[in-house]
N, C-alpha and C positions, 0 to 999 in steps of 0.2 A: 669645667670639668662634667663629664654624662656618669650619672647615678646606676647604676644597676638597678635598682629600683625603679626607676625614671621610663627608664628600657624597657619593663619586665611590666608595667600600668601601659606602653605605648600598644606594647605588641601582642597584650591581650583586648586592648580597644579594637586593634584591626582585626582580631581573633572575632570578637560579637560582630564583626561588620560581617566578615566574610560569613561566618555560621548561617547571618540573617540572608548574606544573599544566595549565599549554598539552599536555603532553605526556599527563597520566592522561586529561585533557577528550578529546583526539585518540581514544586508547583505547576510554573509551565511547562515546565518539559512533562508531565501528566497530564494536562490538558492540550498540551501540540500531540503529544500521543494520542487522546483519544478525538480530535478533530482533524488528525491524519483519517484515523480507523475509520472515522463518520464519512469524511470526502472519498476514501478510496469503495466504501458501501456502496454510497451515492453514484459514485463512476459505475460501480456493476451493475447498479439497478438502471441507469442508462442506458449500457450495454445489454441488457436483459431486455428495454423496452423498446431500445432500436432495432432489435431483436424480432421482437414482436410485430411492433410496424413496418421493417421487411417482410414476413411475412404475411401480415393482412394485404400489405398491396402486389405481392405474387400472386393471394387470392384473387384479389380486386381486378387483377388485370386477366386471371384465367376466365373468371366469372363473364368480363367485358366481350372478350372473344368469345364464350359459349354465347352466350347472346346474343351477341352480332352474328355468328352464326346461326342461333337459330332465326333471329330477323332473317336473312338469307333464304334460309329455309321453309318458312312463311311467306317470303315473296314470291316465291318459285312456285311453290303450293297457290298461291294467288293465281299466278300466270297460266299454270297447270289447269285448274278450273275455268277460269276463263277462257282458254283454248279450248276445252271438252265442251266446254259451252258453249262457242260458236259452232262446232263439229255437231253436239245437240240440233241447234240453232237451225246449220240449212240439211243436217239430216229432215230435222222438222217441215222444212222449205222443202225439201223434194217431196217427202209424202202428200204435203197439207197440196200440192199443186196434182200431183198425179192424182188426189183422192177427187179431183172433178173427172177423171176417166172412173167409166163405170168398168167391172170384173171384166164382161162381156170385149168390150172397147181392149181394156189391155188384152186379153189373150187374145181378140184379132191381131191385134198388132204386135203379137208377139212371133217370136218363129215356130215356136211348137211349144205343147202346154210343160213341157220341162223348164222353158225359157220363164216363161210365165213366172212357175214356183220358186225358180231361183233366186229372181228378181223383187221376190216378194219375202222371201229368206233373208235378202243380204240389208233387203230396208229396216225390218225385225231386230237382225244383230246387232246392226249400227248403233240402235238404238238402248238395247242392251249394255252393249258395253258401254255409250258414252252414259247413261245414265250408273249403271257399276261403279265407271271410274270417277264422277265424280262426286259419286257416295265416297270415295277410301279417301279422296283427296280432301275434300271435305272433313272427315276424320281425322285424316293427318295436320290438318290444318287448325282445327280446335287442340290439339293435345300440344301442337309445337308453340299454339297463345297461353294453354295454359303454362306450359313447360316456360315460355318468355316471363312470364307473370314473376310464377316462382322464382326463378332469376335476380328478376327485379329487384323482388324482395329480398332477397340472399344480398345481394350488392347494396342495397340501401342500407344492410345493417352491418356490412364489411365494413362500411365506408365509416359510419357511425361508431363501430369500434376503433377502427382508426384516428378517426379523429380526439376519443377519449383518451386509448393510448397515447397523443402525441400532447396532448394539455398535461396526462399525468408528466411526459418528459419532460415537460418544462420546466414542470413544478420542482421535479427532483434535479431536473439541471440548478435552476434557482438556490434549492437547500447545499447543492455538492459546492455551486460557487459561496456560498457565505461561509459553508465548514473550510472550504480553504484559501480564504482570506483572513477567517481567526484560525486556523492553523499557523501561517503565513506571520501573523503580527505575534503571534506566541510561538514560533521559533527566534521572528524577532530578537522579541522580550528575552529569551534565553539568552540570545548572545549577548545581549547587553549588560544582564545579567555577570553574565560569564566574563566580559571585557570590562567590567569593576571589579570582578573577583582579583584577574592578571593585575589589573591596578593598585587593589590593596594591597595582593600579597609580594609586589616588588617593592610597594612601601613599606612594605613587615618586613620584606627580607633585609630593609636599608637601614630601620631600626633596629633590628638584630644585629646586624655587620657594625653598627655604631656600637653596640655595647663592647664586642669585641677589639673595639678599636684598636689600630698598634701591636696585634696581636699576630702579624705577620702573617698572615694569608696568603696561600700558595695555592693556586689553581692547576690541576693536575688533567683538565682533558676527560672526556667518560669513560676513559681508564685509567685505575692508578690501583695501589694496596693491594697488590694480586687480585683482586675482584678476577672470578671468569670470564671471559669475552663472551660466551653463552649470553650472559646476562649483562654486560656496561657496555657490548655493541648492539643490542636490541634496545626500541623506542624505548622511555624510561612510561614501569609497570603494564608494560604490554607480557611480562614475565611474572608468573611465583617463585621465589628459590625452594630452596628443599625445607624450608622454614615456616614455609605460608605466608610468606612477604613479596612484596612487589617490587621487583630489580631496581637498582638503583634509587634505593630511598637510603638513608639511614640507618637503619633498622636491616637492612637484608644483609649491607655490609659488614656492620660491627656481629653480627650471628655467626657470616661466615668468616669471620676471623677470627672468632672463639674459635668453631671448629676446625680453623684452621691449624689451630695452635693444638690441636688433638685434646682439647675440652670437652664436657660434656655441654649443647649449647640446645636446649629444651626445643619444642615444634611450638611458638607464641603465634601461631597463623590466627587469624581472625581478632586477634588481640596483642597485634603487635607494635601499634602505635609507642614510639618514643618516653612519650606522659605514660606508660602505662607499665613500663618498663621495672620500675621499684617494686608496685606492687605485686607484680606476676613474679619476681624474683625474692621475695618477703613470702608471698604463699607458696617457694618451691626450696625455699629452706637457703637458701644462695647468700652469700654474706654480703654484707655491704654499709657502704659508709658514708657520709654527708661530710663534701666540705673536708673531710681529712684521711689522712692514711689509702692516698692513691697510688698505686700501684701500677707496673709498665705490665698490660695484657685486660687491665679492667676497662671498661666498657662505661664512660662517663654519661651519665644523663643529664641534660639542660630542661628543666619545665617548662621556658618559658614559651610561650605559642598555644598554637590550637591543640596540636600534636607533639609540642617538646623536639626534643633534639636529643640523638644519639650519636657518642663519639668512638674511636679505639683510642687506648692510652699508648702511646709508642713509647715514650721518656717521662721521668719526673723528675723537677730541677729545683729546689726550692717550694714555693708555695704557689711555682705555675708547673701546667704536664701540658705537654707538645701530641697534639692525638692527630689523628687522619681520617678522615671522614666522607663519608657521598649526600649530594643535596645541600650541600649549604647553602643558606639564598635560594634554593625554588630553582637550581638549575639541572639536575641530575648529575652533577658530575664530582669527582674525585679532591681531595683539596687537604690541604693540613693547614695548623696555626697551633699558635702557642700564647695558651691562657690560664686567666686564672683557676686554682683550684677549689678555691670557698664558692658557696650558691650551688654545685656538681652534685651529685649521688655518686658514686662508685661501686659498682657493682663488681664482684671477686669472683668472675666464674673460676671454679673449679674443674 
């Protein structure tokens, strides 16, 4: 023989365990959320550092190309200088060879006086042009070498920056990996806690079902008792009804039944657990009895469990009541049963 007080003790024991697991899961969930946020932040920093590295690589490539071009220009300037020096050397050699000839001999060997002066002027122009060209090329070479030195310094700085950013990136990636691993562990912990909660809720439902053993429980599927399709066809707890309660819960169904009968159903959203309804009714001045005076249309409240359970009284026979309900056994479905009136609150909505 199963005594109701024993069932109540067991149900409350499950409630305590479930409440503790929910608290632990909430802490783990918050921890996981923080870790995921940290991992996302680290990933954002890695992406930023990747962009910086890409930018530095682009700058390094551009600097290397410019340095290569400058070196080619320096090499060309050196070659040009060598050519001009060769021309100058040849001119100097010609001038030296002709310097052994006296002006009188040069004049005598010339066709005329004009030819003599033209040859002399030509040699002077070659000399002046070669010297001028050599000076210009030398200046260009000096400037190019100065620019090349600056480019090499810039290149060294860019490469040092790239190495530093790469080091920062490696550290951020390490931290991101740690945060991701920790977040995954926290997620798994939440899943484990929820799995334990589901198991305990199933066991609790079995204990509460044992309390009403022989009640003739009749399951009616997700919809029944006239409960609106927009609420019964939706996933449980995915919608809020007209009284601020989640759909396919026991209190949502009983609130609907009271209102559908033409009586006033207060808005008890936010304080709508079945266990709170007796206090809500008392505060609102709604008549209520405990264990006696049950009437069809009353809402019966069983105070067992963490949330309690609300049922709609369809009929009364002797010391028993025939009730319709939702979510008996945590399944979010409609069902009916006949249970003893003792130990229940009966709220007489008007």
